[in-house]
N, C-alpha and C positions, 0 to 999 in steps of 0.2 A: 619450530616459528611459534614464538605465544600468541595465541589467539585472545582477542577482543573479550572481554565479559559483555554478555547478552542479558545483564537486569541492570537493577540498580543497585546500588550499595547498601552491602551488610552491615546495617549499624548498629547493631546488636553486638555482631562479633568485634566490630569494630571499640564498642565501648568494653565489650571484657579483655582487649590488649591491653585499652589507656590502663585499667583497674587490677591487669596482671605486671604491667611496669610500676605501680605502686606497691601491691598488698599482694607481690607474687602466689603466698599460700591461701589467697581465697580463690582461686583458678586451679580447674581440675578436668580430666580427661573423662568426656561423658559420650552416649551411643548417641547420634538423634535416632529419629524415626525409622530410617533406612538402614540402619546399623553401621553408618560413618563414624570414626572418631570425629570428635572435637572439641573445643574449650567450652567450661561451662565453669557457672561462676558458683563457688560454695556458700549459699546464703546464711547461713548458721555462723561461718564461719567469718563472713563480711561482717554481718550486725554487731559479732563480737569486738570485732577488730575497729569498730565504730563507736563502740561503748567503753563506757571506762568503771561501770560494773558488769557484772555479770548479766546476761541477757536471759530469760526464761521466759520466752513465751511470748503475744502481743503486750504491749505497754501501754496504758493512754497518751495519747500526744497532741497535739494542735497541729489537724491539717484537714485539707478541702477532701472529701472523699463520695461517691456516688456509684450506682450502679452502672457497671461497663468501664468504669475508669483502667482496671488493668488489660481487657482488651484494647483500651483505645493506647496506652502504650505500646500493647504489642504489635498493633498496626502502623504504629510511628516507626516502629525498627525492621517491620518486613518489608525487603526488598520485593520487586515487582520485575516484571519482564515485558517491557514495553519503550516505547524510545517518541522522539519528538521527529516526526514528519515536516518538512518543509511545503509551505502552500506559495508558491510564486504568484499565482493568478491572482490571492488575494491580499497579498503584501503591496508596500510602497516602496520603491527606491530599493529593491531589496537586497541588490550588487552593494550598495552604500551606506545606507541605514546602520546605525548603532543602536536601535531599539526592536526590542522583542514584543513581539504577543503572542502569547499561549493558550491554544482552544483547547479544553479539556478539562476535567476537574482536578482541582487545584493540591487536592493529596499526592496524586500522581506526579503532576508537574512540580512539586516541591521536592521530591523524590529524585526524579530526574535530575533536577538542578544543583543536586548537594554537590558532586565531584568537580560540576564545572565552576559554580560561585561561591563555595565554600569561604565565607571569612570577606566576601567581596561588594556585601551590599552597605549604602551607607545610613538609604533610610526606607523603611518597610510604614509603607500605608495602606491599613486596611479598612472596609465597611462592611461588616460581616453583616449576614442575615441577622436582623433583632427578635429575640423572642419571643414572638406575641401567641403562644400555645396552640402553634400549628406545626406537623409534619415540617422535615428541612428535605429540600432536592438529592441533597449531600448524602447518602444513604450507604454509609459506609460497613462495609463486609462485619465489622463486630457490633452491630448494631442491633439487638432484639425488638422483636416485633413486641406490638402494644399489648396483645393477649398475655404473651410471657411474661412482660415486666408487672403487669397489673398482678399474676397470680404472685410472682415472686416478692412482690413488697404489700402482699396480702392486700389489695386494692381487690381482688375478685377472689371467689370461693372456686373449687376444682370441677363444679358445674358452670363454672362463667357467668355467676350473679354475682353484681357490684358490691362490696361490701363497704365501699365513699363514695361521695357524690363528689363532682366536680375534678374531677381528674386530673384536667391540663393543669390548675394548681398545686395537684399535688406531687409533683415532681418528677413525674417521668421526661414532659419538656425539657427540666432544666438539665435533667439527667443527658437526654438527646444531644442539647444546644453543647454540653459541657464536650462530651464525648466525640461531639465533630470539631470541636475549636482546639481541643489538647492537642492531639498529633500535629495540627496542621502548626499551632503555635510554638510546638517545640521542634518541628523540622525548621521551622524560618528564623529561628534562632542562629540556627548552625550558619546560615547565609550572612547575620550580619559582618559586617568590621567589628572589631574590638572597641571601637569609637563611636559604632553606629545606635541608632535607635531604631523603636517600634512605635509609631501611633496608630490606636484602634479607637476606633467611632463604635459608640454606644448609649444606648439610653439607661434608662434608670430600673427596668426588669433583671438586669444580669448584671451591672457596672458590680456588685460584691461579689459575684461569683466569680467576674474574669479579672478584677483584682488578686484573688485569692490563688487561681491558676498562673496568672502571670508572675506572681511571688514566688510561686514552686517552679516555675519553668527558668524563669529570668533573675530571680533572687530577689528577695524585699528589699535589699539593699540598694539595689539597681531601681528601685520606683525613680521615674522623676516626677512626673505631676500627674494631676487630674484636671484637665483643663474645660474650662464650662466655655459650651457655645449656644447661644441665643436660636435657635431656627425657626421663630417664628414670634409673631405679635402675639399677645398674652391674648387669651381668652380663654372664658370656663369653659371646658372640654369636659372636664371630667364628672362623675356623677357626686362626688365629693367636693366638687365647684371649685378644686383646686385644678388652676393648668400648669400643665407639663407642656414648657415652652423653652425647654432647652434640654439638648443632648450633651454630652462628655465624650472629649478625647483622652484617651489614657495615654501616657506613655511611660516606655521603662527602655533603660539604655544595656548594650550588653557588657558594659563595664567600664571603661576607660576614655567615658567622655565626662571634659573639660567641663562644659557647659555650655550654653546657648548661646549662638553669634550674636545674638542682639538682633532688633528691629532695624534693617536694612543693611546691614553688612555685607560689603561685597567680597567674593574671594579672590580680588586680583591685589597683588603687592601696592603699598602705597607708595607714591614717588611724590616728585615736584617740580614738576617740569619749568613752573611758571616762577622759581622762587618764592613761591609765598611767604609772608614771615609766619603767618601759622604754622607752619611744618605740610609733613607729606600729608597726602589727600589721595581720596580715590574719586571717582564719577559714578553718582549713586540715583538711583530714580528719583523724580519728583513727584509719582505718582501714588496711587495707591489703590488697591482693588476694591473701590466702592464706584456707586453708580449716581450721577447727577439726582434723584430722588430719595439718596439715601443722605447725602450731603451736598444738598443745593448749594450752599453758600461756599463750596470750593468748586465749582463749574463755573465757571468764568476763562475768556479769552485772556491771554498772554502775552503780552507786548513787550517786545526787546526796546528800551528806552535810548539806545544808541543806534539802532537802523530802524525802528517801526515796525521791523518784520511783525507781524500776527500770529500767533502758534495757539488753535483750537482746541477748549478741550473736547476730552474725549468724553461722550456719555455714560460709557460703562466702566470708565478710569479716571477719574476725576483728576486734580490736582494734589495734593498732600498738606497744602497750606491753604488758610484761607487768603482774602488778597492783602491784608495788612501784615502778614507775617511775611507774605511772597516778596512785598515791595523791601520790606526791610531784610532780606534774606538778599535781595540783587542790589543794595546800594552797599549791602556788605560785601558782596563781587562772590558771593556762595552758590549764585546760580549760572550756568553755562549754556548759553544761546549757539545751537551747531549755525552755521552760513545755511545748511539745507533746510528751508522751512518742512520738507515732508517726512524732517525727524523731529523727536523731542528735545526739550530743553531738559538738561540734566544738573543735581545738583553734586557741590562740597560736599565732602565728607572729609574731617580730619581724624589724621592719628593718635593726635593727643587728646580728643572728644573721647573715644572709645567707651571707656572706663568711666566717665565724668559725667557725661551728657548724654549719656545712651539710654533710652529708653528700656526698663525692664522687661524680659518676656514674662507676662503677669498671668495666672490660672485664668484670669479674668479677659485675657488679650482677645480671646475667641469671638467675646460678648459682642466686638467691635467689627466684626468680618460680615459676609452676605451672610442669606437667611436662606431657607429651602424658594423662597419666592425666586430670589435670582438663579440657585440653580433652574427653576423652570421654565425662568425666562431665556436661560441660555442654550436649553435644550429647543426651544421653540423658535429660536432667532435662527441655530445651527440646523435642525431638522427639521424646520417645516409642522411643527405640531408638537403637542404635549406627548411626547411617544414612552417616556420614562419616568415613572414614580419613583420618590426617595432620593434622587442624586445628591450628591454633596455639591454645594457650590464652587466653585473653582477658587476664590478667592480662600477660602478656606485650607484649602492645599499651598498655596500660593504664600502664604501667612506660614503656615508649618515649615514647607521643606528649607527654604533659604537658611531655617534658624541652623539649620546642620550640616547643610550641603555646599560644598566648595569644587570647584573644577570641573571634574567629568565623572563624578559621583553617580553609583546606579539607585536610581527610585524603583520599589519593587511593589506593586499590590496585588497580589492573588484571590480577590474577590473585586474584579475590576468592574462589574457593572456597568456604567455607561461611559468609561473612561476618564473622568474626571481627573485622574491624576497624570493620565499619558497627558491631558489639554492642559496640565498645569505647569508640567515640567516643560513644556514646549513655549508655551507662552513665558517663564520665567528666563528660560533659553534666549527670545529673543527679545525680553526686556533688556538683561544685562549682560550678554553675549557669552553666557555661560555655553559647557557643555553635558552638560546632565544628560545623563539616559534612563530609558524606563524599561521594566520587565513588566507586562500586564498579563494576569490570567483569568480568564473568564471560560466557566462552563459553558454549552452550547445550550443552554436552560430554552425550553419552547414557550414563543411568546402564545401568549392566549388570544385564538382566533377571535375574541370582541374585544380585543386592544387596539389602540390605535395603530401600536407598532405593525402588530398583524397586516391590517390594513393598508398601510403603505409597504408590504412585502417583505418586512424581516420576519423573517422565520424562527429566527433566536436572536437571545439577548447579545450572543458572541456576535454577529452581524450585526446589530446594533452597536455594538460599542464599535468595532473597526470602523464604520463608517464618521462616528462620529472623531475619530481620531483623522480622519481623512479632512472632513470638513473644517475641525478646528483649525489643521495644520495648513491648510489653504487659504483659510482669513487671516491668519497671522501671516503669512509670509504675503500677503499682499495688500499687509498693513504698513506701519512705522513698525521700523524695527531695529535692534542696536547694531553698528557697523559691526561689527566680530561677531555676529551669529553665525555660526555656523550653517542654518537653513536646514539642519536635519529633521522634517516633517513626515519622515516614513519609519517604516518600522517591517520587521519579519515578520511574516507568520507559519508558526508553528505549530502543527497537532499533534496531542497525545494519540497513538492509535498502537498496537499489539505489536510484537516484536516482528523487526525483518527477517527473522532467521526461522526460518519452517523445523516445525516441532520432528526432529529425525531421531531422537534418542528411544527409538523404540527396540522392543529385544530379539534377537533374531530370528523365534521362531513366531513373530507378528510379521515378519518380512515375506512377501512373495515375488515373484520374477518382475511382476507391473509395476511394483512397487519400487524396486532396485534403480531403474534410472531418474525416479522424484528423488530419492534420496543422495541423486549424486553430486546433485547444488543446493544447498542447505541454505539458500536467498531465495524468500517468498517471492512469486513468478509477477505480482502485481507491483513490485518495488523499484526503486528508479535507482541508478548509481547515486542522485542525489541523496536519497531517501538513506541509503547505506552511509556517505558523507557526513551527515549530520548524528547516525549512530555513532561513527567515530568520534566524532568532535567529544559528544556528549560523555562516552564511555572515558575517553581522554581526559577530559576536562579540560578539553580546550575552549575557549571564550567562543559561545555561538554568535556573535554578532560580526566576528572578524571577517574583511573581505576575501572573497572569494572569485577565483579566475577559472577556466577550463581554458589546456591547451593540447593541441596533437601532438603527439612525441613519435615517432616512427610510426605514423598513422594511426598511436593509443591516443584515446583521452584520457587528460591525465590532469587531477584538482591541483590548484597550487592554494591551500590558504595562508593568506597573510604572506604572499611568496615563498617563502619557507621555512615556515612555523610547522606547516602540514603537507607533504605529499599526498594522493591517495589515487590508486589504480585498480580499479575492479574487473579491466577486461578480462578474457579470456583467453589471451595469445601472450602474456608474458613471459620473452625468453630472457637471458644471460644480458644480451647488450642493451634492452630497455633499462636493464636494472641498473647495468654501469651509470647509463645516459642518466638516471634518476640521482643517482649519487655524486655525480658533479655536480648538482646544486647546493649542495650540505645541507640537505634539509634538518630539523628538527627530529621530525620523526617522518616513518613513510609505512603505510599501511597497502596493504591487498588485498584480493580477495582468495580463499586458503583454497578454491579450487582454480584460480585463475592462472596457474603456471602451465606453461608449454607440457612439463613434464614434471616428476618427483623429484630428478636430477635438479632442474632448475630451482624449484622452491627449496632444496638443499641448499644451491650454492648462492641463493640468494641473500642470504644473511651474512657468508663468507665475503662476498663481491663488498656488499656496504660496509660492514666490518674492516675492510682493505681501504674504501676511497673515500669511507666516511666516518670513521670510527665513532664518532658523536652522536651519529644518528640511532635512532629506536624505531625496530623495526615492529611489527605486531600483521596479524592477517585477522580477517572476519569473515 
């Protein structure tokens, strides 16, 4: 019986296989460090195949290079023996939600998601740590220490004496930042759909380098735009009396993006239920993500002239039009008033206006969304204090995400921080009835003891991030929302951890009689059947958000994932009758514990029974 792999995919070998299909003469057999035969690349031959002239040594070329780049590339391709373990106690609506919150290093998480979400993510938004000349908490294995870097780049002599001053501005921190970002961006690209995009928030310090590594990873032809976001009111903060009051959002596509959807475009199909002579239309939001302080002339109570019903404005999300424009739209029959005053009026968007009258999505459009003060206010209102610095305003995300997403698209943020992205996804769904899903990844970075977050009981950023989603979801659920919203405010918490499989690969002379009993079971003692189930889902590439139920079949607990998408039984008493019963469900996949059969004969017969009763079923063991 084939065993499931206990490590993430070997991306380097997958790339070798792809090259072999195109240029088989560039792939040779070689021995690895253990003496095993594996496929490797003849790089001299590959360089020659990709050149129109004879290749003789290194050539001058236009590219970005830095100390540690090759190690960063190797790190991106190196598999890991880790798993995602479910944490029910910290989840919300674990059994029904489609959203995920992954706690752990995002490099590990990106590797562990490769099989399951390859080519399935529509939008990636990240707000990575800006390079401020400090060390990063993401200390990847390839990173060299400060002293080694300074010596190799001739900033220190062999005696440790500094040869240059102001080392932070002489490259080390640029190299560290690029080495941290490169493998993560490379792995993230694999997860995007062909028509997916990545948005990256960044400031002036690294925007040129970020553009260059994204040109390399995503392709210079796939650059979409460098959006400008006004983050604060201008003030002379720098020594040169120039105020840096804006940041940037870099956008790259995977390759097949036809264009942004346009401001306000809805994912639903256009129809004409009232036979409007202007043609098919959709219902669209009649508010914008700005508060009454930012747009005071758009903060007013809206009155239905035919019924006299009053719809008060939301101080945190005002009407999209000033009163004069709104009255004109009402007269033109473009405003739909609901019967229920607790719901919000909507506007008609006509299909024939899509190209002619839609505002283009400008690179300056982000100048109109909320500033850092909005983000601070949101955190204070939700969490009862300013417990997170540098959070992005929800309105930034609610402006970007609808330009790309439709239906039940996946939005992914692997630098989640306070989870503004998750908040924005839930809010957008509550407003337009969408079914967008989010995947958040956050390292459990310790909160400083003197911070407001620590004083409120949050030990790390991941705890704060999860609580922000809980509170934002509850607030949106209690407020006005779209009648078609599925009300999914939950998330499954998965934690990056060491493998569930014990290290049983010892040589015979290393084993003694006391260890033999331990090695009879290859599952770690502290791991639950549900831990094993999620390792199976991850290894088999099954969606980690599918519904799961447990049934007792002949007195044995059995997991059913999305009914018959996968059946898992990790009990230690599996017999032929149980195998026959499971086969009658006609599952797509079945998995057992490798040591869970009553006897070796049952283990051998299990595959034959499944082939006979359910020939389409794939069977493996763990």
